[in-house]
C-alpha positions in Angstrom: 0.0 0.0 0.0 1.3 3.4 -0.9 0.3 7.0 -0.8 2.0 10.2 -1.9 4.4 11.6 0.7 3.8 15.2 1.7 5.1 17.6 4.4 5.1 15.8 7.8 1.5 16.1 9.2 0.5 16.4 12.8 -0.3 12.7 13.1 3.2 11.6 11.8 5.0 14.3 13.9 3.3 12.8 17.0 3.8 9.2 15.9 0.0 9.1 16.1 -1.0 8.2 12.6 -4.7 7.7 13.4 -4.9 10.9 15.5 -5.9 9.5 18.8 -7.0 12.1 21.3 -5.6 12.2 24.8 -7.5 10.5 27.6 -6.1 7.0 28.0 -2.8 5.8 29.3 -1.5 3.9 26.3 1.6 1.7 26.1 4.3 3.6 24.2 3.2 7.1 25.2 6.1 9.6 25.0 7.1 11.0 28.3 6.8 14.5 26.8 3.3 15.1 25.3 3.9 17.7 22.7 0.2 18.4 21.7 -2.7 19.7 23.8 -5.3 17.5 22.1 -3.6 14.4 20.6 -1.3 11.7 22.1 2.4 11.6 21.3 3.8 8.1 21.0 7.5 7.1 21.1 7.1 5.3 17.7 4.3 4.9 15.1 3.8 1.3 16.0 2.4 2.3 19.4 0.0 4.8 17.8 -1.2 2.1 15.4 -1.4 -0.3 18.4 -3.7 2.1 20.2 -5.9 2.4 17.0 -6.1 -1.4 16.7 -7.3 -1.7 20.3 -9.9 1.1 19.9 -11.2 -0.1 16.6 -10.8 -3.9 16.8 -11.5 -4.5 20.5 -13.6 -1.6 21.8 -15.6 -0.6 18.7 -16.1 -4.1 17.4 -17.1 -5.2 20.9 -19.7 -2.5 21.0 -21.3 -3.9 17.8 -19.7 -1.5 15.4 -19.0 -4.1 12.7 -19.1 -2.1 9.4 -16.8 0.5 8.1 -19.7 3.0 8.3 -20.3 2.2 12.0 -16.6 2.4 12.8 -16.0 5.7 11.1 -19.2 7.3 12.5 -17.7 6.6 15.9 -14.1 7.5 15.0 -14.9 10.7 13.2 -18.4 11.9 14.2 -20.3 14.2 11.9 -20.3 17.1 14.3 -16.5 17.3 13.8 -16.0 15.7 10.3 -17.3 15.1 6.9 -18.1 11.6 8.0 -19.7 10.5 4.8 -16.6 11.4 2.8 -14.4 9.7 5.4 -16.6 6.5 5.1 -16.4 6.5 1.3 -12.7 7.1 1.3 -12.0 4.2 3.8 -14.4 1.8 2.1 -12.8 2.5 -1.3 -9.3 2.1 0.1 -10.1 -1.2 1.8 -12.2 -2.5 -1.2 -15.2 -3.4 1.0 -18.7 -1.9 0.9 -19.3 0.6 3.7 -22.2 -1.4 5.1 -20.7 -4.9 4.8 -20.2 -6.8 8.0 -16.5 -7.0 8.8 -14.9 -10.3 10.1 -14.2 -10.6 13.8 -10.8 -9.1 14.5 -8.2 -11.8 15.1 -4.8 -12.9 13.8 -6.4 -14.7 10.8 -8.4 -11.6 9.6 -5.6 -9.0 9.6 -5.8 -8.9 5.8 -9.0 -6.8 6.3 -8.1 -4.9 9.4 -4.6 -3.7 8.4 -5.9 -2.0 5.3 -8.7 -0.4 7.3 -6.2 1.1 9.8 -3.9 2.1 6.9 -6.9 3.9 5.2 -7.7 5.8 8.5 -4.1 6.9 8.7 -4.2 8.0 5.1 -7.4 10.0 5.6 -6.2 11.6 8.8 -2.8 12.7 7.3 -3.2 12.8 3.6 -0.4 10.3 3.1 1.2 7.1 4.5 4.9 6.7 4.2 6.2 3.6 2.4 6.5 0.6 4.6 3.9 1.5 7.2 1.7 -1.4 6.2 4.4 -3.7 7.9 4.3 -1.4 11.0 0.5 -1.7 11.2 0.8 -5.5 10.9 3.3 -5.5 13.8 0.9 -3.3 15.8 -2.0 -5.7 15.0 0.2 -8.7 16.1 1.0 -6.8 19.3 -2.7 -6.9 20.1 -3.8 -10.3 18.7 -0.7 -12.5 19.0 -0.3 -13.7 22.5 3.4 -14.4 21.9 4.2 -10.7 21.2 4.1 -8.1 23.9 
């Protein structure tokens, strides 16, 4: 997966590619939080790990099982053009916005990794080359019991 590289966006400067707001104590938070609204992580893998937990564990557990349901929670209409966001992510993932997504687990990362990648793309306007491997590592950190 590739996207055009641009000037470093807020999400990439903070190692928080999915733009997670402050509020939880995440593994991998940087000791110095450089932004008043969004978390700063020590490396992008930890920002992706937090996104995987929110989307695949919390949202899916709350019966948000389509791209539309996930994005409506992730980027609510009062703050975003949610319909455009849904369309962008659905197109990038290649799955209809209202199709049921498979239960998140190690065997279904072929669906979830592109979804997380598409969120990072939408939030930042680009995803640096090689980040799909970083997202896979983050996914494994959450779903592979042998990885911490």
